[in-house]
C-alpha positions, 0 to 999 in steps of 0.5 A: 500500500502506498502511504500518503497524507491529506493535501499536497500537489503533483508537480510532474511536468518536466520543468518542475519534476526534472529528476530523470536527468540525474536519477540514473547517474552515479555519485562522483567526487568533487574535490575543489582547489579551495573551500570557504566554510561558513561557521553558521551552517546550522540552526543555533548560534554560529560557531567560533573560529579557532584558527587564523590566517596562515595556520595549517589544518588537516581534513576533519580538524575542528576549525570553529568550536560550538557556541550555545546550548545547541551549537556544533563544531565546524571542521576543515573539509580539506587539508591545507593552509588557512587563507582568511578568516572573516565576513563573506556574503553567503545565502543569508541577508547578513554576511557570514564569518567564513574560513577559507582554506587552500587545498594542498591536495593531500587529503590528510586526516586529523586523528579520528576516534571511532566508537565501534560498530553500529551494534557495539558502540557504547550507547552512552557515548553516541550522542556526544560523538554525533555532536563532536562530528558536527552533524546536522540535518542534511534534508535542509533544515540543519537542526543539530542531530544530537539534540534530536537524539536527546529525549526530553523529560516527560516525552517518549519516542517509539519510532524513528523514521528515515526520510528517503522521500526526496519529494523536492523537484529535480533532486536525486541526491538521496535517491543515489545514496540509497542505491549506492550506499544502503548499508551506511544508511541502515547502520546509521539507523541502527546507531540512532535506534540504540542511542535513543532506545527505540525498537522500531525504525522505518525507511520511507521512500516514494514509489517513484524510486522502485530501484531504491525501494528494492535495494533498501528492502534487500539491505534491511533483511534480517535487521530487527525492528527495521522496515521500508515504507512505500509512499505515494509520490506527492509533494511535500511527502518529505515534510516531517509532519506529512511523513509522520501522518503518512507512515504512522497516521499520527498528527503532530499538534499545531505548534508541536514537534514530531516528538509530540507524536512519539516520532523523530525524523532524520534524513537518510543522508544524516543517518549515513553521516551518523554511521561515519561518525560512530563507526569511523570517527569521521566528522561531517565534511561533505554531502551529496548534491544534485547539479542539474537544469540548464547545465551541460552535464547534470550530475550527482556530486559528493561535494566538500563543504565550502565548495563554491557553487561555481566549482560545482557548476563547472564540474557539471560542464558549466551552464548550457544556456544563459542562466535566468535563476540558480537555485540552492535546492529544488524549484519549490523550496530552493533559494535563488543565489545572487552569486555563484561564488557563495559556498555550498553548506551542509544544507545544500542538497541541490543546485538547479540552473534555470534558463532565461525562459523558464525563470520568467516570473509570471504576473499575479492577478487578483484572487478568484477565490477558487479554493485550490490553495486550501485543497493543496495545503498539507498543513490544513491551513486556509491560505486564501484567508491568510492572504487577505489578512496579509494584505491587511498587514494583520500579523495578529490575525495571521498568527491566530489562524496558524500561519506559524504552522505553514511549512513554506512548501509552496504548494499553495503558490503552485496551485494558484491560478492567479499566480499569487506568491502566497508561500513567500508572503507567509514566510515573510509574515512568519519572520515578522511575527518571530522578530516582533514577538507578536 
């Protein structure tokens, strides 16, 4: 049975889906000549640089230390010399402190401290090892993984879900990881389950990836408490709340977290990184990223953290046409980049280049009150009414009608025949509500 949730959309046209260009292409390694690594890649306070210009560093060496309760360290993704430490404009509104390293080509690792196998690693040391490895959610949210693995007093967890849906348009990075490295993923799942004392683990995959479903099922055979769940292909099937609804039929309450439904969700890439940290002692210094769209050679690359977008696009043969927009991520939730010199971070699972024609913004017209946005909303909100409140600048009203539950998935905007940018306006409203403490 193909599991699903209420709402959502089916962005299956070639412009929006686009997975066919890279879904059959194996992962290739990209090693850049230099990296420029931001220290604010995760949710929480930016890490504090602990190296300076002229220092020689090894791959995996800590170059920025954690700050605050949920902070995580940042590691060198290449070995070489620190060129600079200072502010650079990245994807955020404000400049980020970045550490630039010239690659010496040696790939010399710092000393590593593995804990043991997925089944023998000391349970009481796993969470700290995950923190020390600088692991955060590789599905895009970048929430520090060690915090997810710590169950608060009064809460309980009975299910771990690994998100292999990869419902975002164009992207096939997780798909290829499941095909090529299923054992890393499942070992990471077992590590998580042991650390959190949870018996039941699920790898959830959309049914447009039958090869990944088959591979993961075969790899999971004989693993106690682990199964593969097949999901209906629908966007945003990979959203945490939608995934929990589809797999367990439990609802995360308004304003609540997945743990309120006794579930914790990790991306399959995050699970693989956790396996590396525990079994091999390796920190998170690279991730798989799909580079596609209007490029000459679409590909899936294992990219060192801090590699420039330009270097990744060059590895894909360069732009095939004059680019109109370049997304960090897919076309539904991705952010447009202002310069290809910005760096890829732990959050970036895709680079999508659109040509001039496909990047043209359609002119919005007045709302016709068709209700399609309401049917599409996976969070069961009323985007039509929220839009009215937004036009009135009524932040109190928007909060009262649960705009903070909006996941900014873009489903409402996609379905809107008037081409109103509903999702973008709700994102802005949420930021204002948070900033002003409405």
